[in-house]
Backbone as CSV, one residue per row, in Angstrom:
resi,resn,N_x,N_y,N_z,CA_x,CA_y,CA_z,C_x,C_y,C_z
1,MET,0.846,-1.199,0.000,0.000,0.000,0.000,0.881,1.249,0.000
2,TYR,0.238,2.420,-0.218,0.982,3.663,-0.154,1.486,3.844,1.269
3,GLN,2.743,4.254,1.387,3.307,4.494,2.703,3.681,5.963,2.817
4,LYS,3.085,6.653,3.785,3.358,8.071,3.987,4.631,8.217,4.805
5,GLN,5.593,8.931,4.264,6.848,9.135,4.934,6.775,10.389,5.799
6,PRO,7.672,10.513,6.809,7.657,11.682,7.685,7.757,12.997,6.922
7,SER,8.446,13.008,5.799,8.626,14.236,5.031,7.415,14.578,4.175
8,GLY,6.379,13.709,4.193,5.207,13.949,3.373,5.283,13.264,2.032
9,LYS,6.383,12.567,1.772,6.540,11.856,0.510,5.778,10.546,0.562
10,VAL,5.449,10.020,-0.592,4.701,8.769,-0.676,5.548,7.695,-1.322
11,GLU,5.549,6.510,-0.739,6.288,5.387,-1.305,5.317,4.327,-1.750
12,ILE,5.558,3.757,-2.914,4.765,2.648,-3.420,5.721,1.660,-4.044
13,CYS,5.605,0.410,-3.635,6.528,-0.638,-4.073,7.974,-0.248,-3.758
14,GLY,8.179,0.483,-2.659,9.531,0.878,-2.282,10.090,2.019,-3.106
15,VAL,9.280,2.620,-3.978,9.740,3.718,-4.832,9.239,5.039,-4.266
16,ASN,10.137,5.974,-4.064,9.757,7.296,-3.596,9.178,8.065,-4.778
17,THR,7.864,8.239,-4.785,7.197,8.817,-5.953,7.571,10.277,-6.193
18,SER,8.033,10.952,-5.161,8.395,12.361,-5.337,9.691,12.527,-6.117
19,SER,10.467,11.447,-6.225,11.755,11.541,-6.914,11.739,10.857,-8.281
20,LEU,10.547,10.495,-8.761,10.469,9.829,-10.060,10.900,10.775,-11.174
21,LYS,11.684,10.246,-12.093,12.213,11.036,-13.191,11.162,11.229,-14.282
22,THR,11.225,12.363,-14.951,10.349,12.634,-16.087,11.207,12.828,-17.332
23,LEU,10.893,12.099,-18.394,11.657,12.179,-19.637,10.979,13.106,-20.633
24,SER,11.787,13.796,-21.420,11.249,14.622,-22.494,10.936,13.719,-23.684
25,ASP,10.184,14.230,-24.646,9.853,13.435,-25.830,11.108,13.019,-26.589
26,GLU,12.101,13.924,-26.626,13.342,13.604,-27.321,14.084,12.465,-26.622
27,GLU,14.121,12.507,-25.280,14.789,11.444,-24.520,14.078,10.110,-24.710
28,LYS,12.751,10.146,-24.697,11.986,8.915,-24.906,12.291,8.322,-26.271
29,ARG,12.331,9.180,-27.267,12.605,8.720,-28.631,13.973,8.069,-28.714
30,ARG,14.966,8.716,-28.117,16.328,8.180,-28.141,16.416,6.838,-27.433
31,LEU,15.771,6.746,-26.270,15.821,5.502,-25.489,15.036,4.387,-26.168
32,LEU,13.930,4.735,-26.822,13.145,3.726,-27.540,13.942,3.133,-28.701
33,LEU,14.660,3.991,-29.403,15.484,3.506,-30.514,16.606,2.606,-30.005
34,ALA,17.212,3.008,-28.873,18.290,2.202,-28.302,17.758,0.867,-27.778
35,THR,16.559,0.908,-27.190,15.939,-0.323,-26.687,15.642,-1.284,-27.824
36,LYS,15.184,-0.734,-28.944,14.859,-1.556,-30.100,16.104,-2.281,-30.627
37,GLU,17.273,-1.676,-30.397,18.525,-2.282,-30.834,19.099,-3.244,-29.802
38,GLY,18.361,-3.441,-28.682,18.781,-4.410,-27.680,19.519,-3.834,-26.498
39,ASN,19.495,-2.533,-26.316,20.191,-1.892,-25.202,19.345,-2.016,-23.932
40,LYS,19.762,-2.895,-23.036,18.995,-3.154,-21.816,19.033,-1.972,-20.845
41,THR,20.156,-1.266,-20.834,20.267,-0.099,-19.949,19.280,0.979,-20.359
42,ALA,19.151,1.170,-21.671,18.198,2.158,-22.178,16.775,1.743,-21.834
43,ARG,16.487,0.462,-21.909,15.143,-0.038,-21.588,14.814,0.226,-20.123
44,GLU,15.787,-0.034,-19.252,15.563,0.191,-17.824,15.354,1.670,-17.532
45,GLU,16.142,2.526,-18.190,16.000,3.969,-18.000,14.638,4.445,-18.512
46,LEU,14.185,3.830,-19.595,12.884,4.182,-20.167,11.757,3.786,-19.219
47,ILE,11.888,2.635,-18.583,10.882,2.181,-17.616,10.816,3.145,-16.436
48,LEU,11.991,3.461,-15.869,12.039,4.357,-14.716,11.514,5.748,-15.067
49,GLY,11.750,6.167,-16.299,11.314,7.490,-16.720,9.829,7.582,-17.008
50,ASN,9.123,6.454,-16.984,7.673,6.454,-17.248,6.855,5.945,-16.063
51,LEU,7.486,5.821,-14.906,6.763,5.335,-13.731,5.697,6.336,-13.269
52,ARG,5.938,7.632,-13.522,4.912,8.626,-13.173,3.637,8.392,-13.978
53,LEU,3.820,7.968,-15.221,2.668,7.669,-16.069,1.881,6.504,-15.485
54,VAL,2.600,5.465,-15.054,1.953,4.307,-14.435,1.218,4.730,-13.171
55,LEU,1.881,5.553,-12.363,1.291,5.998,-11.097,0.004,6.775,-11.322
56,SER,-0.011,7.636,-12.328,-1.209,8.429,-12.596,-2.364,7.554,-13.052
57,ILE,-2.067,6.502,-13.808,-3.108,5.601,-14.293,-3.649,4.747,-13.146
58,VAL,-2.740,4.233,-12.303,-3.166,3.424,-11.156,-4.059,4.243,-10.230
59,GLY,-3.806,5.554,-10.161,-4.625,6.422,-9.312,-6.086,6.433,-9.702
60,ARG,-6.375,6.124,-10.975,-7.775,6.075,-11.429,-8.536,4.929,-10.768
61,PHE,-7.802,3.917,-10.319,-8.440,2.737,-9.728,-8.301,2.731,-8.209
62,SER,-8.015,3.892,-7.624,-7.758,3.968,-6.185,-8.987,3.667,-5.346
63,GLY,-10.204,3.780,-5.931,-11.422,3.526,-5.166,-11.701,2.055,-4.946
64,ARG,-10.938,1.187,-5.584,-11.170,-0.254,-5.451,-10.426,-0.795,-4.230
65,CYS,-10.930,-1.913,-3.731,-10.307,-2.522,-2.552,-9.140,-3.415,-2.978
66,GLU,-8.195,-2.844,-3.695,-7.040,-3.586,-4.163,-5.787,-2.972,-3.581
67,ASN,-4.779,-3.811,-3.387,-3.504,-3.343,-2.876,-2.848,-2.443,-3.918
68,ALA,-2.494,-1.220,-3.520,-1.918,-0.255,-4.460,-0.599,-0.741,-5.038
69,ASP,0.197,-1.435,-4.220,1.462,-1.981,-4.714,1.222,-2.977,-5.848
70,ASP,0.204,-3.830,-5.667,-0.106,-4.831,-6.693,-0.520,-4.163,-7.995
71,LEU,-1.386,-3.152,-7.894,-1.837,-2.453,-9.091,-0.686,-1.740,-9.785
72,PHE,0.215,-1.168,-8.991,1.367,-0.466,-9.559,2.271,-1.443,-10.315
73,GLN,2.503,-2.614,-9.734,3.341,-3.615,-10.394,2.688,-4.111,-11.686
74,VAL,1.369,-4.304,-11.643,0.653,-4.726,-12.849,0.753,-3.646,-13.916
75,GLY,0.628,-2.374,-13.493,0.767,-1.268,-14.430,2.150,-1.230,-15.056
76,CYS,3.168,-1.564,-14.272,4.539,-1.609,-14.799,4.690,-2.707,-15.852
77,ILE,3.980,-3.800,-15.680,4.005,-4.867,-16.687,3.432,-4.339,-17.999
78,GLY,2.316,-3.604,-17.882,1.726,-2.996,-19.071,2.678,-2.019,-19.738
79,LEU,3.430,-1.256,-18.920,4.416,-0.310,-19.452,5.509,-1.041,-20.221
80,MET,6.010,-2.128,-19.647,7.073,-2.889,-20.307,6.592,-3.511,-21.618
81,LYS,5.342,-3.961,-21.626,4.781,-4.494,-22.869,4.694,-3.402,-23.933
82,ALA,4.316,-2.199,-23.488,4.214,-1.081,-24.427,5.587,-0.740,-25.004
83,ILE,6.612,-0.755,-24.154,7.972,-0.461,-24.612,8.443,-1.504,-25.621
84,ASP,8.171,-2.776,-25.316,8.648,-3.860,-26.175,7.914,-3.934,-27.507
85,HIS,6.680,-3.445,-27.568,5.889,-3.579,-28.791,5.707,-2.258,-29.545
86,PHE,6.262,-1.170,-29.019,6.076,0.126,-29.660,6.835,0.189,-30.984
87,ASN,6.144,0.673,-32.000,6.737,0.787,-33.335,7.317,2.195,-33.497
88,THR,8.638,2.307,-33.482,9.295,3.616,-33.580,9.195,4.219,-34.982
89,ASP,8.743,3.428,-35.939,8.618,3.942,-37.311,7.364,4.794,-37.498
90,LEU,6.429,4.659,-36.577,5.179,5.410,-36.691,5.304,6.769,-36.008
91,ASP,4.604,7.739,-36.524,4.628,9.088,-35.957,3.575,9.199,-34.846
92,VAL,3.833,8.455,-33.765,2.899,8.409,-32.633,3.685,8.608,-31.335
93,LYS,3.134,9.442,-30.447,3.797,9.647,-29.163,3.732,8.356,-28.350
94,PHE,4.789,8.082,-27.604,4.840,6.844,-26.829,3.711,6.772,-25.811
95,SER,3.414,7.880,-25.139,2.364,7.874,-24.119,0.999,7.536,-24.717
96,THR,0.763,7.970,-25.960,-0.507,7.671,-26.631,-0.693,6.170,-26.784
97,TYR,0.411,5.476,-27.021,0.369,4.026,-27.179,0.394,3.312,-25.826
98,ALA,1.149,3.871,-24.879,1.354,3.193,-23.594,0.147,3.237,-22.674
99,VAL,-0.569,4.364,-22.665,-1.694,4.523,-21.732,-2.733,3.409,-21.867
100,PRO,-3.286,3.140,-23.055,-4.272,2.047,-23.160,-3.679,0.677,-22.842
101,MET,-2.381,0.495,-23.100,-1.730,-0.781,-22.771,-1.700,-0.990,-21.255
102,ILE,-1.356,0.080,-20.525,-1.277,-0.007,-19.059,-2.673,-0.190,-18.469
103,ILE,-3.627,0.602,-18.948,-5.009,0.478,-18.457,-5.549,-0.919,-18.723
104,GLY,-5.285,-1.434,-19.908,-5.756,-2.778,-20.260,-5.188,-3.840,-19.346
105,GLU,-3.914,-3.691,-18.998,-3.266,-4.664,-18.111,-3.887,-4.622,-16.718
106,VAL,-4.149,-3.405,-16.219,-4.751,-3.256,-14.888,-6.176,-3.807,-14.883
107,ARG,-6.947,-3.488,-15.929,-8.320,-3.987,-16.002,-8.361,-5.499,-16.106
108,ARG,-7.428,-6.060,-16.848,-7.369,-7.518,-16.979,-7.063,-8.162,-15.627
109,TYR,-6.171,-7.536,-14.874,-5.842,-8.043,-13.536,-7.067,-7.971,-12.621
110,LEU,-7.758,-6.842,-12.627,-8.943,-6.676,-11.781,-10.043,-7.653,-12.174
111,ARG,-10.179,-7.871,-13.490,-11.203,-8.796,-13.977,-10.896,-10.222,-13.539
112,ASP,-9.644,-10.642,-13.704,-9.270,-12.021,-13.407,-9.166,-12.295,-11.915
113,ASN,-9.031,-11.225,-11.108,-8.909,-11.402,-9.664,-10.146,-10.929,-8.923
114,ASN,-11.247,-10.823,-9.643,-12.499,-10.415,-9.012,-12.952,-11.468,-8.013
115,VAL,-13.591,-11.003,-6.932,-14.087,-11.923,-5.898,-15.102,-12.890,-6.495
116,ILE,-15.935,-12.372,-7.394,-16.959,-13.193,-8.039,-16.452,-13.619,-9.413
117,ARG,-16.373,-14.914,-9.636,-15.887,-15.432,-10.907,-16.993,-15.370,-11.954
118,VAL,-16.666,-14.744,-13.072,-17.628,-14.592,-14.159,-17.035,-15.222,-15.413
119,SER,-17.857,-15.916,-16.187,-17.370,-16.573,-17.399,-16.841,-15.539,-18.389
120,ARG,-15.908,-15.966,-19.229,-15.298,-15.056,-20.196,-16.340,-14.493,-21.159
121,SER,-17.285,-15.345,-21.594,-18.302,-14.871,-22.541,-19.166,-13.778,-21.921
122,THR,-19.481,-13.928,-20.626,-20.286,-12.909,-19.938,-19.497,-11.622,-19.779
123,ARG,-18.211,-11.748,-19.442,-17.373,-10.554,-19.317,-17.252,-9.828,-20.652
124,ASP,-17.047,-10.599,-21.706,-16.915,-9.990,-23.038,-18.189,-9.234,-23.416
125,LEU,-19.345,-9.835,-23.101,-20.618,-9.176,-23.384,-20.747,-7.892,-22.576
126,ALA,-20.305,-7.942,-21.309,-20.382,-6.764,-20.444,-19.530,-5.628,-20.996
127,TYR,-18.328,-5.941,-21.452,-17.436,-4.898,-21.969,-17.933,-4.358,-23.311
128,ARG,-18.569,-5.212,-24.112,-19.200,-4.736,-25.352,-20.334,-3.767,-25.028
129,ALA,-21.090,-4.110,-23.988,-22.204,-3.252,-23.570,-21.688,-1.910,-23.046
130,LEU,-20.592,-1.935,-22.286,-20.020,-0.697,-21.761,-19.500,0.188,-22.899
131,GLN,-18.883,-0.444,-23.881,-18.392,0.299,-25.036,-19.559,0.923,-25.810
132,ALA,-20.636,0.141,-25.961,-21.817,0.650,-26.656,-22.439,1.806,-25.877
133,ARG,-22.472,1.698,-24.556,-23.025,2.775,-23.730,-22.233,4.066,-23.907
134,GLU,-20.903,3.918,-23.972,-20.055,5.093,-24.163,-20.298,5.731,-25.527
135,GLU,-20.436,4.898,-26.563,-20.690,5.414,-27.912,-22.029,6.149,-27.972
136,LEU,-23.055,5.546,-27.372,-24.386,6.159,-27.389,-24.412,7.449,-26.579
137,SER,-23.662,7.473,-25.472,-23.619,8.674,-24.628,-22.988,9.842,-25.377
138,LYS,-21.919,9.544,-26.117,-21.246,10.601,-26.876,-22.142,11.115,-28.007
139,ALA,-22.887,10.197,-28.613,-23.721,10.575,-29.758,-24.933,11.408,-29.344
140,SER,-25.561,11.021,-28.233,-26.797,11.696,-27.817,-26.623,12.646,-26.641
141,GLU,-25.420,12.607,-26.011,-25.114,13.433,-24.837,-26.085,13.170,-23.684
142,LYS,-26.526,11.947,-23.567,-27.359,11.537,-22.438,-27.126,10.056,-22.169
143,GLU,-27.512,9.610,-20.987,-27.311,8.211,-20.613,-28.283,7.326,-21.391
144,PRO,-27.767,6.356,-22.150,-28.652,5.495,-22.944,-29.378,4.481,-22.066
145,THR,-30.501,3.991,-22.542,-31.251,2.962,-21.825,-30.656,1.595,-22.141
146,VAL,-31.022,0.613,-21.335,-30.549,-0.752,-21.574,-31.062,-1.255,-22.919
147,GLU,-32.297,-0.884,-23.270,-32.868,-1.299,-24.556,-32.035,-0.787,-25.722
148,GLU,-31.582,0.467,-25.635,-30.769,1.051,-26.699,-29.423,0.341,-26.817
149,ILE,-28.835,0.011,-25.669,-27.549,-0.697,-25.676,-27.718,-2.089,-26.280
150,ALA,-28.773,-2.781,-25.853,-29.029,-4.138,-26.355,-29.287,-4.128,-27.856
151,THR,-29.993,-3.115,-28.319,-30.282,-3.007,-29.753,-29.005,-2.788,-30.550
152,LEU,-28.118,-1.936,-30.031,-26.886,-1.621,-30.745,-25.975,-2.844,-30.877
153,ILE,-25.861,-3.631,-29.817,-24.962,-4.791,-29.878,-25.694,-6.074,-30.277
154,LYS,-27.008,-5.929,-30.532,-27.828,-7.040,-31.027,-27.808,-8.241,-30.075
155,GLU,-28.093,-7.949,-28.808,-28.170,-8.990,-27.781,-29.453,-8.799,-26.983
156,PRO,-30.012,-9.880,-26.402,-31.223,-9.752,-25.586,-30.995,-8.834,-24.391
157,LYS,-32.013,-8.055,-24.057,-31.912,-7.109,-22.955,-31.558,-7.801,-21.637
158,THR,-32.182,-8.947,-21.371,-31.948,-9.649,-20.100,-30.492,-10.082,-19.971
159,MET,-29.889,-10.516,-21.084,-28.495,-10.947,-21.048,-27.561,-9.762,-20.836
160,VAL,-27.900,-8.610,-21.437,-27.086,-7.403,-21.275,-27.118,-6.945,-19.820
161,VAL,-28.302,-6.929,-19.224,-28.443,-6.522,-17.826,-27.636,-7.443,-16.916
162,ALA,-27.773,-8.755,-17.116,-27.062,-9.728,-16.274,-25.553,-9.583,-16.423
163,ALA,-25.098,-9.365,-17.654,-23.662,-9.247,-17.907,-23.083,-8.004,-17.244
164,MET,-23.795,-6.870,-17.370,-23.301,-5.631,-16.782,-23.302,-5.687,-15.260
165,GLU,-24.282,-6.356,-14.693,-24.334,-6.493,-13.235,-23.243,-7.423,-12.725
166,SER,-22.817,-8.371,-13.567,-21.839,-9.374,-13.130,-20.453,-8.789,-12.907
167,ILE,-20.144,-7.655,-13.553,-18.801,-7.091,-13.410,-18.754,-5.939,-12.413
168,VAL,-19.892,-5.664,-11.782,-19.906,-4.632,-10.751,-19.181,-5.146,-9.525
169,GLU,-18.266,-4.371,-9.021,-17.475,-4.807,-7.868,-18.347,-4.889,-6.616
170,PRO,-18.255,-5.988,-5.863,-19.052,-6.109,-4.639,-18.719,-5.006,-3.633
171,VAL,-19.739,-4.578,-2.900,-19.552,-3.543,-1.893,-19.425,-4.196,-0.522
172,SER,-18.428,-3.782,0.225,-18.251,-4.312,1.568,-19.273,-3.695,2.518
173,LEU,-19.761,-4.481,3.465,-20.692,-3.965,4.464,-20.035,-2.913,5.342
174,TYR,-18.693,-2.898,5.323,-17.965,-1.963,6.188,-17.330,-0.822,5.397
175,ASP,-17.797,-0.603,4.152,-17.408,0.586,3.401,-18.101,1.796,4.008
176,ALA,-17.362,2.877,4.163,-17.934,4.086,4.771,-18.746,4.873,3.746
177,LEU,-20.001,5.164,4.083,-20.844,5.992,3.219,-20.640,7.473,3.539
178,TYR,-20.314,7.744,4.794,-20.112,9.124,5.245,-19.135,9.113,6.402
179,SER,-18.259,10.076,6.426,-17.281,10.133,7.499,-17.070,11.577,7.922
180,ASP,-17.137,11.790,9.217,-16.896,13.121,9.779,-15.973,12.937,10.974
181,GLY,-14.685,12.966,10.686,-13.724,12.700,11.747,-13.779,11.236,12.149
182,ASP,-13.979,11.001,13.443,-14.066,9.623,13.944,-15.469,9.051,13.808
183,ASP,-16.423,9.891,13.422,-17.812,9.450,13.303,-18.095,9.063,11.855
184,ALA,-18.339,7.772,11.601,-18.565,7.290,10.231,-19.846,6.477,10.165
185,VAL,-20.497,6.533,9.011,-21.688,5.731,8.749,-21.308,4.703,7.692
186,TYR,-21.497,3.425,7.997,-21.106,2.347,7.094,-22.337,1.746,6.405
187,VAL,-22.073,0.981,5.351,-23.159,0.340,4.605,-24.028,-0.491,5.546
188,ILE,-23.387,-1.237,6.437,-24.121,-2.129,7.333,-25.086,-1.354,8.231
189,ASP,-24.770,-0.063,8.505,-25.641,0.751,9.348,-26.953,1.095,8.652
190,GLN,-26.962,0.991,7.316,-28.148,1.357,6.548,-29.042,0.166,6.240
191,LEU,-28.602,-1.024,6.653,-29.379,-2.228,6.373,-30.272,-2.572,7.554
192,LYS,-31.469,-3.041,7.252,-32.360,-3.490,8.317,-33.333,-4.514,7.770
193,ASP,-33.824,-5.342,8.650,-34.818,-6.348,8.298,-36.198,-5.729,8.512
194,PRO,-37.003,-5.613,7.433,-38.333,-4.994,7.588,-39.219,-5.746,8.577
195,CYS,-38.886,-7.008,8.819,-39.677,-7.793,9.779,-39.206,-7.567,11.212
196,ASP,-38.001,-6.984,11.355,-37.416,-6.814,12.678,-37.712,-5.409,13.189
197,THR,-38.988,-5.153,13.506,-39.404,-3.838,13.990,-39.437,-3.833,15.510
198,ASP,-39.645,-2.646,16.077,-39.750,-2.547,17.538,-40.928,-3.363,18.050
199,GLU,-42.041,-3.355,17.286,-43.218,-4.111,17.705,-42.931,-5.614,17.730
200,THR,-42.190,-6.077,16.696,-41.846,-7.500,16.643,-40.971,-7.893,17.819
201,TRP,-40.009,-7.014,18.132,-39.106,-7.307,19.243,-39.878,-7.385,20.564
202,ILE,-40.816,-6.478,20.750,-41.618,-6.483,21.985,-42.486,-7.740,22.051
203,ASP,-43.097,-8.109,20.895,-43.935,-9.311,20.862,-43.124,-10.558,21.201
204,ASN,-41.901,-10.644,20.655,-41.060,-11.809,20.937,-40.693,-11.875,22.418
205,MET,-40.418,-10.726,23.005,-40.076,-10.687,24.424,-41.280,-11.106,25.269
206,THR,-42.463,-10.620,24.874,-43.680,-10.987,25.594,-43.966,-12.477,25.472
207,LEU,-43.723,-13.043,24.274,-43.951,-14.467,24.060,-43.044,-15.303,24.947
208,ARG,-41.771,-14.889,25.057,-40.849,-15.645,25.932,-41.331,-15.615,27.380
209,GLU,-41.825,-14.456,27.805,-42.329,-14.343,29.176,-43.564,-15.221,29.369
210,ALA,-44.432,-15.257,28.333,-45.645,-16.067,28.431,-45.303,-17.552,28.507
211,LEU,-44.314,-17.988,27.748,-43.912,-19.395,27.760,-43.380,-19.806,29.132
212,GLU,-42.712,-18.847,29.800,-42.178,-19.151,31.126,-43.292,-19.347,32.152
213,LYS,-44.491,-18.834,31.853,-45.620,-18.980,32.766,-46.300,-20.348,32.636
214,LEU,-46.002,-21.074,31.560,-46.630,-22.379,31.322,-45.994,-23.450,32.202
215,GLY,-46.743,-24.526,32.374,-46.190,-25.673,33.069,-45.133,-26.345,32.195
216,GLU,-44.337,-27.216,32.808,-43.234,-27.851,32.082,-43.741,-28.671,30.904
217,ARG,-44.840,-29.461,31.084,-45.363,-30.299,30.000,-45.959,-29.428,28.884
218,GLU,-46.705,-28.369,29.267,-47.288,-27.481,28.255,-46.191,-26.792,27.438
219,ARG,-45.151,-26.323,28.140,-44.048,-25.643,27.448,-43.336,-26.601,26.494
220,HIS,-43.189,-27.852,26.894,-42.539,-28.858,26.067,-43.369,-29.133,24.804
221,ILE,-44.691,-29.220,24.959,-45.570,-29.482,23.811,-45.534,-28.315,22.828
222,VAL,-45.613,-27.073,23.345,-45.554,-25.892,22.468,-44.222,-25.844,21.713
223,ASN,-43.154,-26.139,22.422,-41.824,-26.123,21.793,-41.731,-27.160,20.678
224,MET,-42.222,-28.373,20.934,-42.159,-29.450,19.947,-43.065,-29.159,18.754
225,ARG,-44.231,-28.571,18.998,-45.210,-28.331,17.931,-44.823,-27.157,17.036
226,PHE,-44.450,-26.042,17.668,-44.293,-24.811,16.893,-42.844,-24.409,16.613
227,TYR,-41.889,-25.016,17.289,-40.490,-24.695,17.032,-39.741,-25.842,16.360
228,ARG,-40.247,-27.067,16.554,-39.576,-28.228,15.947,-40.436,-28.927,14.906
229,GLY,-41.669,-28.460,14.733,-42.520,-28.979,13.670,-42.997,-30.409,13.856
230,ARG,-43.132,-30.854,15.108,-43.585,-32.233,15.364,-45.112,-32.288,15.348
231,THR,-45.661,-33.446,14.991,-47.116,-33.632,14.995,-47.572,-34.002,16.397
232,GLN,-48.890,-33.848,16.626,-49.429,-34.214,17.932,-49.223,-35.700,18.213
233,MET,-49.357,-36.546,17.185,-49.164,-37.986,17.350,-47.724,-38.302,17.743
234,GLU,-46.774,-37.627,17.129,-45.361,-37.860,17.450,-45.060,-37.460,18.887
235,ILE,-45.650,-36.337,19.316,-45.436,-35.871,20.692,-46.078,-36.851,21.678
236,ALA,-47.265,-37.327,21.326,-47.965,-38.285,22.201,-47.130,-39.543,22.401
237,ASP,-46.537,-40.058,21.323,-45.695,-41.258,21.422,-44.459,-40.999,22.272
238,GLU,-43.928,-39.787,22.167,-42.686,-39.466,22.880,-42.905,-39.343,24.386
239,ILE,-43.998,-38.660,24.796,-44.176,-38.430,26.239,-45.147,-39.428,26.881
240,GLY,-45.713,-40.351,26.074,-46.508,-41.443,26.631,-47.923,-41.098,27.015
241,ILE,-48.572,-40.195,26.267,-49.980,-39.898,26.497,-50.703,-40.005,25.164
242,SER,-52.035,-39.856,25.197,-52.805,-39.969,23.960,-52.718,-38.678,23.137
243,GLN,-53.048,-38.822,21.857,-53.052,-37.651,20.970,-54.104,-36.648,21.420
244,ALA,-55.242,-37.144,21.948,-56.308,-36.257,22.430,-55.814,-35.418,23.604
245,GLN,-55.027,-36.048,24.493,-54.491,-35.302,25.633,-53.508,-34.219,25.169
246,VAL,-52.690,-34.560,24.182,-51.744,-33.572,23.634,-52.514,-32.393,23.050
247,SER,-53.588,-32.693,22.318,-54.397,-31.645,21.705,-54.999,-30.739,22.768
248,ARG,-55.488,-31.345,23.855,-56.110,-30.565,24.916,-55.074,-29.674,25.621
249,LEU,-53.904,-30.230,25.895,-52.850,-29.455,26.560,-52.353,-28.312,25.660
250,GLU,-52.272,-28.616,24.383,-51.821,-27.589,23.430,-52.800,-26.418,23.389
251,LYS,-54.101,-26.724,23.299,-55.110,-25.664,23.259,-55.096,-24.851,24.540
252,GLY,-54.906,-25.535,25.653,-54.865,-24.829,26.939,-53.661,-23.896,27.013
253,ALA,-52.511,-24.368,26.513,-51.299,-23.549,26.543,-51.457,-22.307,25.658
254,ILE,-52.055,-22.506,24.479,-52.253,-21.383,23.561,-53.194,-20.358,24.170
255,GLU,-54.232,-20.831,24.876,-55.178,-19.930,25.510,-54.495,-19.116,26.611
256,LYS,-53.609,-19.751,27.371,-52.885,-19.045,28.422,-51.972,-17.950,27.823
257,ILE,-51.320,-18.322,26.722,-50.430,-17.335,26.053,-51.258,-16.171,25.523
258,ARG,-52.401,-16.450,24.942,-53.256,-15.389,24.397,-53.702,-14.448,25.510
259,ARG,-54.092,-15.020,26.661,-54.518,-14.186,27.783,-53.363,-13.311,28.295
260,TYR,-52.174,-13.879,28.274,-51.006,-13.123,28.753,-50.743,-11.930,27.845
261,PHE,-50.903,-12.119,26.501,-50.739,-11.004,25.573,-51.790,-9.931,25.802
């Protein structure tokens, strides 16, 4: 993770980010040509001179629950791939080529290391849908509907919805929704069971008190009937009385509980 140093500097993967070198376009061009000829020293210098680029890209993914060191290292892999595959014969800036390579490497890592495993076909459909959404947004300057996205990529709406939902990163119950100093509100604080109301809690407490007022045999019959799902015949066989007696005791116990309420 990022480590804050006493001087206010930040370290990631043991690298002091405040001291990262920045290369000019001319220096990059020279080092790329030397790297293409097999100069390993030039390649290493080129990598070190572009770590700021990697750092800025990794910062886009800072909201995810991923180790920053891991993302930075993955981004460096993308940088090295960009260096090794860059065509110096083309009139293209290195950063223009490197940025999508680094982003792609980071996204691939996040996709493959997602908590929820999703099939490749579903992921591919999701990314096609996201690309279509971006195209439609640029064209109409508004958020497109799922129907419009599905129509553009010629896929059923239900499959598009499922695919897009499958790549959404899970939210932790302990993610902070609001923070004011030491006072924070977490996701778990906003969850509640609609059945678990104050009235329900009071009723349950009253029921426990009512059960304590019953005789031992009545309490045993109520417990077996309504908490363990046993039949009156099964209870009769277990405690050695007739089914009619069990029925009578059960009705009496229920009447006592009703009066207590």
